PQR file of N, CA, C, O and H, with PARSE charges and radii, in Angstrom:
ATOM      1  N   MET A   1      34.264  66.677  45.645 -0.4000 1.5000
ATOM      2  CA  MET A   1      35.680  66.338  45.572 -0.0000 2.0000
ATOM      3  C   MET A   1      35.851  64.946  46.092  0.5500 1.7000
ATOM      4  O   MET A   1      35.265  64.593  47.115 -0.5500 1.4000
ATOM      5  N   LEU A   2      36.617  64.164  45.436 -0.4000 1.5000
ATOM      6  CA  LEU A   2      36.941  62.822  45.863 -0.0000 2.0000
ATOM      7  C   LEU A   2      37.921  62.840  47.003  0.5500 1.7000
ATOM      8  O   LEU A   2      38.873  63.620  46.970 -0.5500 1.4000
ATOM      9  H   LEU A   2      37.093  64.451  44.604  0.4000 1.0000
ATOM     10  N   ARG A   3      37.732  62.009  48.018 -0.4000 1.5000
ATOM     11  CA  ARG A   3      38.684  61.863  49.107 -0.0000 2.0000
ATOM     12  C   ARG A   3      38.910  60.402  49.343  0.5500 1.7000
ATOM     13  O   ARG A   3      38.024  59.581  49.104 -0.5500 1.4000
ATOM     14  H   ARG A   3      36.959  61.376  48.045  0.4000 1.0000
ATOM     15  N   THR A   4      40.088  60.069  49.811 -0.4000 1.5000
ATOM     16  CA  THR A   4      40.399  58.667  50.210 -0.0000 2.0000
ATOM     17  C   THR A   4      40.570  58.616  51.702  0.5500 1.7000
ATOM     18  O   THR A   4      41.305  59.424  52.270 -0.5500 1.4000
ATOM     19  H   THR A   4      40.807  60.736  50.005  0.4000 1.0000
ATOM     20  N   ILE A   5      39.912  57.690  52.343 -0.4000 1.5000
ATOM     21  CA  ILE A   5      40.088  57.547  53.812 -0.0000 2.0000
ATOM     22  C   ILE A   5      40.513  56.106  54.063  0.5500 1.7000
ATOM     23  O   ILE A   5      40.358  55.223  53.220 -0.5500 1.4000
ATOM     24  H   ILE A   5      39.315  57.034  51.882  0.4000 1.0000
ATOM     25  N   MET A   6      41.081  55.902  55.321 -0.4000 1.5000
ATOM     26  CA  MET A   6      41.458  54.621  55.767 -0.0000 2.0000
ATOM     27  C   MET A   6      40.601  54.240  56.940  0.5500 1.7000
ATOM     28  O   MET A   6      40.465  54.967  57.924 -0.5500 1.4000
ATOM     29  H   MET A   6      41.207  56.619  56.005  0.4000 1.0000
ATOM     30  N   ILE A   7      40.017  53.038  56.789 -0.4000 1.5000
ATOM     31  CA  ILE A   7      39.175  52.474  57.829 -0.0000 2.0000
ATOM     32  C   ILE A   7      39.892  51.259  58.411  0.5500 1.7000
ATOM     33  O   ILE A   7      40.191  50.316  57.677 -0.5500 1.4000
ATOM     34  H   ILE A   7      40.127  52.447  55.990  0.4000 1.0000
ATOM     35  N   GLY A   8      40.161  51.262  59.654 -0.4000 1.5000
ATOM     36  CA  GLY A   8      40.961  50.186  60.273 -0.0000 2.0000
ATOM     37  C   GLY A   8      42.413  50.341  59.907  0.5500 1.7000
ATOM     38  O   GLY A   8      42.925  51.453  59.784 -0.5500 1.4000
ATOM     39  H   GLY A   8      39.918  52.027  60.249  0.4000 1.0000
ATOM     40  N   SER A   9      43.092  49.179  59.728 -0.4000 1.5000
ATOM     41  CA  SER A   9      44.533  49.206  59.481 -0.0000 2.0000
ATOM     42  C   SER A   9      44.879  49.094  57.968  0.5500 1.7000
ATOM     43  O   SER A   9      45.959  49.518  57.556 -0.5500 1.4000
ATOM     44  H   SER A   9      42.676  48.275  59.828  0.4000 1.0000
ATOM     45  N   CYS A  10      43.972  48.528  57.147 -0.4000 1.5000
ATOM     46  CA  CYS A  10      44.346  48.320  55.757 -0.0000 2.0000
ATOM     47  C   CYS A  10      43.187  48.389  54.787  0.5500 1.7000
ATOM     48  O   CYS A  10      43.309  47.919  53.655 -0.5500 1.4000
ATOM     49  H   CYS A  10      43.094  48.183  57.481  0.4000 1.0000
ATOM     50  N   VAL A  11      42.115  48.935  55.177 -0.4000 1.5000
ATOM     51  CA  VAL A  11      40.929  49.099  54.270 -0.0000 2.0000
ATOM     52  C   VAL A  11      40.792  50.552  53.855  0.5500 1.7000
ATOM     53  O   VAL A  11      40.629  51.428  54.704 -0.5500 1.4000
ATOM     54  H   VAL A  11      42.016  49.317  56.096  0.4000 1.0000
ATOM     55  N   PHE A  12      40.857  50.817  52.552 -0.4000 1.5000
ATOM     56  CA  PHE A  12      40.748  52.192  52.037 -0.0000 2.0000
ATOM     57  C   PHE A  12      39.433  52.360  51.279  0.5500 1.7000
ATOM     58  O   PHE A  12      38.991  51.426  50.611 -0.5500 1.4000
ATOM     59  H   PHE A  12      40.989  50.106  51.861  0.4000 1.0000
ATOM     60  N   VAL A  13      38.793  53.537  51.368 -0.4000 1.5000
ATOM     61  CA  VAL A  13      37.576  53.831  50.711 -0.0000 2.0000
ATOM     62  C   VAL A  13      37.719  55.149  50.042  0.5500 1.7000
ATOM     63  O   VAL A  13      38.208  56.096  50.659 -0.5500 1.4000
ATOM     64  H   VAL A  13      39.151  54.296  51.911  0.4000 1.0000
ATOM     65  N   GLN A  14      37.304  55.263  48.763 -0.4000 1.5000
ATOM     66  CA  GLN A  14      37.392  56.497  48.041 -0.0000 2.0000
ATOM     67  C   GLN A  14      35.982  56.888  47.652  0.5500 1.7000
ATOM     68  O   GLN A  14      35.249  56.101  47.054 -0.5500 1.4000
ATOM     69  H   GLN A  14      36.907  54.493  48.262  0.4000 1.0000
ATOM     70  N   GLY A  15      35.592  58.163  48.011 -0.4000 1.5000
ATOM     71  CA  GLY A  15      34.251  58.591  47.715 -0.0000 2.0000
ATOM     72  C   GLY A  15      34.123  60.101  47.719  0.5500 1.7000
ATOM     73  O   GLY A  15      35.125  60.811  47.806 -0.5500 1.4000
ATOM     74  H   GLY A  15      36.188  58.803  48.497  0.4000 1.0000
ATOM     75  N   ILE A  16      32.907  60.594  47.626 -0.4000 1.5000
ATOM     76  CA  ILE A  16      32.635  62.077  47.571 -0.0000 2.0000
ATOM     77  C   ILE A  16      32.724  62.599  49.026  0.5500 1.7000
ATOM     78  O   ILE A  16      32.124  62.036  49.942 -0.5500 1.4000
ATOM     79  H   ILE A  16      32.094  60.017  47.555  0.4000 1.0000
ATOM     80  N   HIS A  17      33.471  63.663  49.198 -0.4000 1.5000
ATOM     81  CA  HIS A  17      33.626  64.283  50.532 -0.0000 2.0000
ATOM     82  C   HIS A  17      32.331  64.883  50.977  0.5500 1.7000
ATOM     83  O   HIS A  17      31.707  65.656  50.252 -0.5500 1.4000
ATOM     84  H   HIS A  17      33.958  64.120  48.454  0.4000 1.0000
ATOM     85  N   VAL A  18      31.909  64.513  52.221 -0.4000 1.5000
ATOM     86  CA  VAL A  18      30.673  65.000  52.767 -0.0000 2.0000
ATOM     87  C   VAL A  18      30.947  66.044  53.826  0.5500 1.7000
ATOM     88  O   VAL A  18      30.433  67.160  53.762 -0.5500 1.4000
ATOM     89  H   VAL A  18      32.416  63.884  52.811  0.4000 1.0000
ATOM     90  N   ARG A  19      31.764  65.675  54.806 -0.4000 1.5000
ATOM     91  CA  ARG A  19      32.104  66.660  55.907 -0.0000 2.0000
ATOM     92  C   ARG A  19      33.307  66.098  56.679  0.5500 1.7000
ATOM     93  O   ARG A  19      33.714  64.944  56.546 -0.5500 1.4000
ATOM     94  H   ARG A  19      32.182  64.768  54.858  0.4000 1.0000
ATOM     95  N   ASN A  20      33.847  67.029  57.510 -0.4000 1.5000
ATOM     96  CA  ASN A  20      34.896  66.656  58.471 -0.0000 2.0000
ATOM     97  C   ASN A  20      34.261  66.587  59.843  0.5500 1.7000
ATOM     98  O   ASN A  20      33.370  67.383  60.140 -0.5500 1.4000
ATOM     99  H   ASN A  20      33.516  67.967  57.619  0.4000 1.0000
ATOM    100  N   THR A  21      34.682  65.669  60.684 -0.4000 1.5000
ATOM    101  CA  THR A  21      34.179  65.588  62.042 -0.0000 2.0000
ATOM    102  C   THR A  21      35.096  66.381  62.991  0.5500 1.7000
ATOM    103  O   THR A  21      36.192  66.798  62.617 -0.5500 1.4000
ATOM    104  H   THR A  21      35.405  65.022  60.442  0.4000 1.0000
ATOM    105  N   ASN A  22      34.627  66.569  64.194 -0.4000 1.5000
ATOM    106  CA  ASN A  22      35.401  67.357  65.237 -0.0000 2.0000
ATOM    107  C   ASN A  22      36.677  66.692  65.581  0.5500 1.7000
ATOM    108  O   ASN A  22      37.626  67.375  65.967 -0.5500 1.4000
ATOM    109  H   ASN A  22      33.736  66.230  64.498  0.4000 1.0000
ATOM    110  N   ASP A  23      36.770  65.363  65.465 -0.4000 1.5000
ATOM    111  CA  ASP A  23      37.947  64.619  65.925 -0.0000 2.0000
ATOM    112  C   ASP A  23      38.962  64.404  64.761  0.5500 1.7000
ATOM    113  O   ASP A  23      39.903  63.621  64.890 -0.5500 1.4000
ATOM    114  H   ASP A  23      35.999  64.808  65.152  0.4000 1.0000
ATOM    115  N   GLY A  24      38.756  65.092  63.667 -0.4000 1.5000
ATOM    116  CA  GLY A  24      39.760  65.057  62.563 -0.0000 2.0000
ATOM    117  C   GLY A  24      39.460  63.952  61.498  0.5500 1.7000
ATOM    118  O   GLY A  24      40.236  63.799  60.554 -0.5500 1.4000
ATOM    119  H   GLY A  24      37.991  65.728  63.562  0.4000 1.0000
ATOM    120  N   LYS A  25      38.382  63.209  61.637 -0.4000 1.5000
ATOM    121  CA  LYS A  25      38.076  62.211  60.654 -0.0000 2.0000
ATOM    122  C   LYS A  25      37.240  62.824  59.538  0.5500 1.7000
ATOM    123  O   LYS A  25      36.750  63.947  59.650 -0.5500 1.4000
ATOM    124  H   LYS A  25      37.753  63.333  62.404  0.4000 1.0000
ATOM    125  N   VAL A  26      37.085  62.053  58.447 -0.4000 1.5000
ATOM    126  CA  VAL A  26      36.417  62.596  57.253 -0.0000 2.0000
ATOM    127  C   VAL A  26      35.275  61.613  56.897  0.5500 1.7000
ATOM    128  O   VAL A  26      35.442  60.396  56.979 -0.5500 1.4000
ATOM    129  H   VAL A  26      37.483  61.140  58.356  0.4000 1.0000
ATOM    130  N   VAL A  27      34.146  62.158  56.513 -0.4000 1.5000
ATOM    131  CA  VAL A  27      33.030  61.400  56.093 -0.0000 2.0000
ATOM    132  C   VAL A  27      32.945  61.440  54.566  0.5500 1.7000
ATOM    133  O   VAL A  27      32.980  62.524  53.985 -0.5500 1.4000
ATOM    134  H   VAL A  27      34.010  63.146  56.447  0.4000 1.0000
ATOM    135  N   VAL A  28      32.830  60.242  53.880 -0.4000 1.5000
ATOM    136  CA  VAL A  28      32.691  60.212  52.426 -0.0000 2.0000
ATOM    137  C   VAL A  28      31.502  59.378  52.067  0.5500 1.7000
ATOM    138  O   VAL A  28      31.121  58.480  52.819 -0.5500 1.4000
ATOM    139  H   VAL A  28      32.802  59.362  54.353  0.4000 1.0000
ATOM    140  N   ARG A  29      30.911  59.651  50.947 -0.4000 1.5000
ATOM    141  CA  ARG A  29      29.747  58.976  50.428 -0.0000 2.0000
ATOM    142  C   ARG A  29      30.097  58.147  49.237  0.5500 1.7000
ATOM    143  O   ARG A  29      30.757  58.619  48.312 -0.5500 1.4000
ATOM    144  H   ARG A  29      31.220  60.380  50.336  0.4000 1.0000
ATOM    145  N   VAL A  30      29.642  56.858  49.248 -0.4000 1.5000
ATOM    146  CA  VAL A  30      29.814  55.972  48.129 -0.0000 2.0000
ATOM    147  C   VAL A  30      28.408  55.449  47.836  0.5500 1.7000
ATOM    148  O   VAL A  30      27.837  54.715  48.643 -0.5500 1.4000
ATOM    149  H   VAL A  30      29.105  56.475  50.000  0.4000 1.0000
ATOM    150  N   ASP A  31      27.846  55.829  46.671 -0.4000 1.5000
ATOM    151  CA  ASP A  31      26.425  55.556  46.368 -0.0000 2.0000
ATOM    152  C   ASP A  31      25.543  56.077  47.518  0.5500 1.7000
ATOM    153  O   ASP A  31      25.467  57.291  47.706 -0.5500 1.4000
ATOM    154  H   ASP A  31      28.310  56.425  46.015  0.4000 1.0000
ATOM    155  N   GLU A  32      24.898  55.239  48.265 -0.4000 1.5000
ATOM    156  CA  GLU A  32      23.996  55.661  49.334 -0.0000 2.0000
ATOM    157  C   GLU A  32      24.612  55.461  50.725  0.5500 1.7000
ATOM    158  O   GLU A  32      23.971  55.766  51.731 -0.5500 1.4000
ATOM    159  H   GLU A  32      24.959  54.252  48.112  0.4000 1.0000
ATOM    160  N   LYS A  33      25.825  54.960  50.788 -0.4000 1.5000
ATOM    161  CA  LYS A  33      26.454  54.649  52.088 -0.0000 2.0000
ATOM    162  C   LYS A  33      27.482  55.702  52.499  0.5500 1.7000
ATOM    163  O   LYS A  33      28.205  56.248  51.666 -0.5500 1.4000
ATOM    164  H   LYS A  33      26.346  54.712  49.971  0.4000 1.0000
ATOM    165  N   LEU A  34      27.528  55.969  53.788 -0.4000 1.5000
ATOM    166  CA  LEU A  34      28.504  56.930  54.358 -0.0000 2.0000
ATOM    167  C   LEU A  34      29.569  56.142  55.094  0.5500 1.7000
ATOM    168  O   LEU A  34      29.260  55.202  55.825 -0.5500 1.4000
ATOM    169  H   LEU A  34      26.940  55.526  54.465  0.4000 1.0000
ATOM    170  N   PHE A  35      30.813  56.520  54.905 -0.4000 1.5000
ATOM    171  CA  PHE A  35      31.954  55.906  55.596 -0.0000 2.0000
ATOM    172  C   PHE A  35      32.730  56.963  56.335  0.5500 1.7000
ATOM    173  O   PHE A  35      32.886  58.082  55.848 -0.5500 1.4000
ATOM    174  H   PHE A  35      31.065  57.284  54.311  0.4000 1.0000
ATOM    175  N   VAL A  36      33.213  56.622  57.498 -0.4000 1.5000
ATOM    176  CA  VAL A  36      33.981  57.555  58.348 -0.0000 2.0000
ATOM    177  C   VAL A  36      35.355  56.943  58.580  0.5500 1.7000
ATOM    178  O   VAL A  36      35.468  55.764  58.913 -0.5500 1.4000
ATOM    179  H   VAL A  36      33.086  55.713  57.894  0.4000 1.0000
ATOM    180  N   GLY A  37      36.388  57.741  58.404 -0.4000 1.5000
ATOM    181  CA  GLY A  37      37.783  57.218  58.628 -0.0000 2.0000
ATOM    182  C   GLY A  37      38.787  58.354  58.609  0.5500 1.7000
ATOM    183  O   GLY A  37      38.441  59.523  58.436 -0.5500 1.4000
ATOM    184  H   GLY A  37      36.297  58.699  58.133  0.4000 1.0000
ATOM    185  N   ARG A  38      40.055  57.967  58.794 -0.4000 1.5000
ATOM    186  CA  ARG A  38      41.113  58.908  58.822 -0.0000 2.0000
ATOM    187  C   ARG A  38      41.491  59.248  57.364  0.5500 1.7000
ATOM    188  O   ARG A  38      41.560  58.367  56.507 -0.5500 1.4000
ATOM    189  H   ARG A  38      40.336  57.017  58.934  0.4000 1.0000
ATOM    190  N   PRO A  39      41.734  60.552  57.107 -0.5600 1.5000
ATOM    191  CA  PRO A  39      42.120  60.979  55.720  0.2800 2.0000
ATOM    192  C   PRO A  39      43.547  60.411  55.375  0.5500 1.7000
ATOM    193  O   PRO A  39      44.415  60.280  56.238 -0.5500 1.4000
ATOM    194  N   VAL A  40      43.721  60.095  54.092 -0.4000 1.5000
ATOM    195  CA  VAL A  40      44.996  59.606  53.632 -0.0000 2.0000
ATOM    196  C   VAL A  40      45.678  60.819  53.021  0.5500 1.7000
ATOM    197  O   VAL A  40      45.095  61.511  52.186 -0.5500 1.4000
ATOM    198  H   VAL A  40      43.016  60.202  53.391  0.4000 1.0000
ATOM    199  N   SER A  41      46.941  61.083  53.449 -0.4000 1.5000
ATOM    200  CA  SER A  41      47.663  62.244  52.972 -0.0000 2.0000
ATOM    201  C   SER A  41      48.108  62.018  51.552  0.5500 1.7000
ATOM    202  O   SER A  41      48.356  60.880  51.154 -0.5500 1.4000
ATOM    203  H   SER A  41      47.414  60.520  54.127  0.4000 1.0000
ATOM    204  N   THR A  42      48.212  63.059  50.792 -0.4000 1.5000
ATOM    205  CA  THR A  42      48.651  62.947  49.399 -0.0000 2.0000
ATOM    206  C   THR A  42      50.131  63.118  49.241  0.5500 1.7000
ATOM    207  O   THR A  42      50.645  63.049  48.125 -0.5500 1.4000
ATOM    208  H   THR A  42      48.010  63.984  51.114  0.4000 1.0000
TER
END
């Protein structure tokens, strides 16, 4: 499932959902890289 996350104050990343962390952040995968950030509400 595709998820969009926000890294910092104005950088957004969209990728494949990998997992949720204990502090409420989301990990997504883009190609071979993993990104962690706050989920963007729909």
